[in-house]
C-alpha positions, 0 to 999 in steps of 0.5 A: 671637133673644132666646135667642141673645143670652143667656149660654149661649143660643147653645148652648141655642137649637138644643136648644130648637128641636129639642125643639119640632120633636119635640113638633111632629112627635109632636103632628101624628102624634097629631092626624092618627091620631086624625082618621083613626081616628074619621072617615077612610077605610081609606086615611087610616088607613093614611097616618096610621099611616105618618106616625106611624111616620116621625115616631117614627123621626125623633124617635128619630134626633134623640134618639139623635144628641143623646145621642151625644158628638161631641167628637173627641180631636184637636179637644180637643188642638188647642183645649187646645194652641192656648190654651197656645201663645197664653200667653207664660208657659206652655210646651206640654211642661207639658201632660199627655196627654188624659183623655177622659170619654165619659160627660160628653163632656169632654176634660181636660188637666192643666197642671203647671209649677213655678210654675202648676198647673190643669186645662183642660176641653174641652167638646163645643162646643170651649169651654175651662173652667179649674180651679186645683189 
């Protein structure tokens, strides 16, 4: 609750929850295997190993899915053009084609008119950021 109320907390809270889910899964797998291999039967050792394998698989999938950029170019175009259309002093014809940066998961547009020049950055979560020329 407190994390979501802070600036940037809405985007940060799910990442923190996923991190603690991964730590919990790995910790539970380690604990189960330590107990199984010290005091457990052959069946418990097998179950502990299966649980550890599933835990590693789930954590790996979570890390992989979080490391991928899910920003779609169509969505970025929609967000940038929607912003330009919402401003009466800006014209959509002055908006450049998008430049997509997969490494940083950002789509960049340049707005260039006779009187106004700036960059629009669309992030993965749909946030708009601006940079004057």
